[in-house]
PASEBA-1860 file (N, C-alpha, C; in nm, 3 decimals):
! residues 81
1> MTKYKIIE> -3.207/0.624/1.390/-3.194/0.488/1.341/-3.107/0.486/1.215 ~ -3.013/0.395/1.212/-2.925/0.382/1.097/-2.991/0.295/0.991 ~ -2.991/0.345/0.869/-3.044/0.268/0.758/-2.931/0.188/0.695 ~ -2.962/0.071/0.648/-2.863/-0.009/0.577/-2.933/-0.096/0.474 ~ -2.854/-0.149/0.384/-2.906/-0.234/0.278/-2.814/-0.353/0.262 ~ -2.869/-0.471/0.259/-2.791/-0.593/0.238/-2.806/-0.635/0.093 ~ -2.692/-0.655/0.028/-2.692/-0.699/-0.112/-2.608/-0.825/-0.120 ~ -2.673/-0.937/-0.141/-2.603/-1.065/-0.152/-2.518/-1.067/-0.279
9> NFLIDEDY> -2.398/-1.122/-0.267/-2.308/-1.138/-0.383/-2.286/-1.006/-0.458 ~ -2.264/-0.900/-0.384/-2.246/-0.768/-0.443/-2.121/-0.762/-0.531 ~ -2.014/-0.822/-0.484/-1.888/-0.816/-0.557/-1.876/-0.929/-0.659 ~ -1.815/-0.898/-0.772/-1.777/-1.000/-0.868/-1.672/-1.088/-0.800 ~ -1.673/-1.219/-0.827/-1.581/-1.312/-0.761/-1.436/-1.266/-0.766 ~ -1.391/-1.221/-0.882/-1.252/-1.177/-0.898/-1.219/-1.063/-0.802 ~ -1.309/-0.966/-0.791/-1.287/-0.852/-0.702/-1.288/-0.896/-0.556 ~ -1.381/-0.983/-0.522/-1.390/-1.034/-0.385/-1.261/-1.106/-0.346
17> KELSNLNL> -1.212/-1.191/-0.435/-1.090/-1.267/-0.406/-0.970/-1.174/-0.389 ~ -0.957/-1.076/-0.476/-0.844/-0.983/-0.464/-0.851/-0.902/-0.335 ~ -0.969/-0.853/-0.302/-0.984/-0.776/-0.178/-0.960/-0.864/-0.055 ~ -1.003/-0.988/-0.061/-0.985/-1.080/0.052/-0.840/-1.117/0.074 ~ -0.759/-1.106/-0.029/-0.619/-1.147/-0.020/-0.521/-1.030/-0.012 ~ -0.569/-0.913/0.024/-0.478/-0.799/0.039/-0.381/-0.824/0.154 ~ -0.258/-0.784/0.135/-0.157/-0.792/0.241/-0.153/-0.658/0.312 ~ -0.222/-0.651/0.426/-0.229/-0.527/0.502/-0.134/-0.534/0.621
25> DDVPDNGI> -0.092/-0.417/0.667/-0.002/-0.409/0.782/-0.069/-0.465/0.906 ~ 0.013/-0.526/0.994/-0.037/-0.569/1.125/-0.065/-0.445/1.208 ~ -0.173/-0.449/1.282/-0.211/-0.336/1.367/-0.229/-0.388/1.508 ~ -0.170/-0.322/1.607/-0.189/-0.366/1.746/-0.338/-0.363/1.783 ~ -0.374/-0.444/1.882/-0.514/-0.453/1.924/-0.575/-0.317/1.955 ~ -0.497/-0.225/2.009/-0.550/-0.093/2.045/-0.516/0.012/1.938 ~ -0.473/-0.032/1.820/-0.431/0.061/1.717/-0.529/0.073/1.602 ~ -0.503/0.170/1.518/-0.584/0.196/1.399/-0.491/0.219/1.282
33> RVYNNSIN> -0.524/0.166/1.169/-0.449/0.190/1.045/-0.548/0.229/0.939 ~ -0.529/0.342/0.876/-0.619/0.390/0.772/-0.548/0.379/0.638 ~ -0.616/0.323/0.540/-0.563/0.314/0.404/-0.645/0.407/0.317 ~ -0.577/0.483/0.233/-0.647/0.576/0.146/-0.622/0.536/0.001 ~ -0.728/0.491/-0.063/-0.724/0.454/-0.205/-0.836/0.533/-0.272 ~ -0.802/0.615/-0.368/-0.906/0.700/-0.426/-0.874/0.739/-0.570 ~ -0.981/0.776/-0.639/-0.972/0.837/-0.772/-1.055/0.964/-0.763 ~ -0.992/1.079/-0.783/-1.069/1.203/-0.770/-1.136/1.241/-0.902
41> DENIINIS> -1.205/1.354/-0.901/-1.279/1.399/-1.020/-1.189/1.425/-1.140 ~ -1.062/1.448/-1.116/-0.966/1.473/-1.225/-0.890/1.346/-1.263 ~ -0.941/1.230/-1.216/-0.882/1.098/-1.241/-0.740/1.085/-1.186 ~ -0.710/1.159/-1.080/-0.582/1.143/-1.011/-0.599/1.028/-0.912 ~ -0.509/0.932/-0.921/-0.520/0.809/-0.843/-0.425/0.815/-0.724 ~ -0.477/0.778/-0.608/-0.398/0.769/-0.485/-0.419/0.628/-0.430 ~ -0.311/0.551/-0.420/-0.324/0.415/-0.369/-0.230/0.394/-0.251 ~ -0.279/0.316/-0.153/-0.194/0.285/-0.039/-0.189/0.136/-0.008
49> CISEALLK> -0.284/0.058/-0.058/-0.279/-0.085/-0.025/-0.332/-0.175/-0.136 ~ -0.384/-0.120/-0.243/-0.432/-0.203/-0.353/-0.367/-0.156/-0.483 ~ -0.374/-0.240/-0.582/-0.311/-0.203/-0.710/-0.397/-0.099/-0.782 ~ -0.333/-0.026/-0.869/-0.404/0.073/-0.949/-0.510/0.005/-1.036 ~ -0.478/-0.112/-1.090/-0.573/-0.184/-1.175/-0.697/-0.224/-1.097 ~ -0.679/-0.272/-0.973/-0.794/-0.310/-0.890/-0.877/-0.188/-0.856 ~ -0.812/-0.079/-0.818/-0.886/0.043/-0.784/-0.970/0.091/-0.902 ~ -0.912/0.091/-1.021/-0.987/0.133/-1.140/-1.105/0.040/-1.165
57> RLNKNYHQ> -1.083/-0.090/-1.149/-1.191/-0.187/-1.170/-1.302/-0.170/-1.066 ~ -1.265/-0.148/-0.941/-1.366/-0.125/-0.836/-1.446/0.001/-0.866 ~ -1.377/0.104/-0.907/-1.444/0.230/-0.941/-1.542/0.209/-1.056 ~ -1.497/0.139/-1.158/-1.581/0.113/-1.276/-1.703/0.027/-1.241 ~ -1.680/-0.078/-1.161/-1.787/-0.175/-1.133/-1.884/-0.132/-1.024 ~ -1.840/-0.051/-0.928/-1.923/-0.029/-0.810/-1.952/0.116/-0.772 ~ -1.879/0.211/-0.825/-1.898/0.350/-0.781/-2.041/0.398/-0.804 ~ -2.092/0.379/-0.923/-2.227/0.428/-0.954/-2.332/0.360/-0.866
65> IAVQILNE> -2.314/0.229/-0.842/-2.408/0.156/-0.755/-2.401/0.211/-0.614 ~ -2.280/0.238/-0.566/-2.264/0.293/-0.431/-2.329/0.430/-0.418 ~ -2.316/0.512/-0.519/-2.379/0.644/-0.518/-2.531/0.630/-0.516 ~ -2.584/0.537/-0.591/-2.729/0.513/-0.591/-2.777/0.467/-0.454 ~ -2.701/0.380/-0.390/-2.738/0.333/-0.257/-2.732/0.447/-0.157 ~ -2.627/0.528/-0.163/-2.617/0.644/-0.075/-2.735/0.738/-0.095 ~ -2.772/0.762/-0.218/-2.886/0.849/-0.247/-3.015/0.790/-0.190 ~ -3.028/0.659/-0.196/-3.147/0.592/-0.143/-3.152/0.598/0.009
73> LNPKKKKL> -3.038/0.577/0.074/-3.036/0.570/0.219/-3.020/0.705/0.288 ~ -2.948/0.796/0.225/-2.926/0.927/0.286/-2.893/1.031/0.178 ~ -2.995/1.082/0.111/-2.973/1.175/0.001/-2.895/1.301/0.040 ~ -2.904/1.344/0.165/-2.831/1.463/0.207/-2.681/1.442/0.199 ~ -2.635/1.322/0.228/-2.492/1.295/0.225/-2.440/1.283/0.081 ~ -2.526/1.252/-0.013/-2.482/1.242/-0.152/-2.426/1.375/-0.199 ~ -2.478/1.483/-0.145/-2.430/1.617/-0.184/-2.284/1.639/-0.145 ~ -2.232/1.557/-0.054/-2.093/1.572/-0.009/-1.994/1.512/-0.107
81> L> -2.041/1.434/-0.202/-1.951/1.372/-0.300/-1.894/1.473/-0.395
END
């Protein structure tokens, strides 16, 4: 059974609006497009579809909360971070 958690209004309005308005590539119905946006342990930033400022803000506002949720729902996977 898959565990999940619903959090109403999780995102700050500004973050929600920016994420909702991303200009992403068109993908055919049978296609897949993967975007990689990350900040590693050495603070090296990799962006493919969002601005560096948004990625930093998302990391600051939500990373710790996401880790806590992961630990709550599946502590074994937290070790993979």
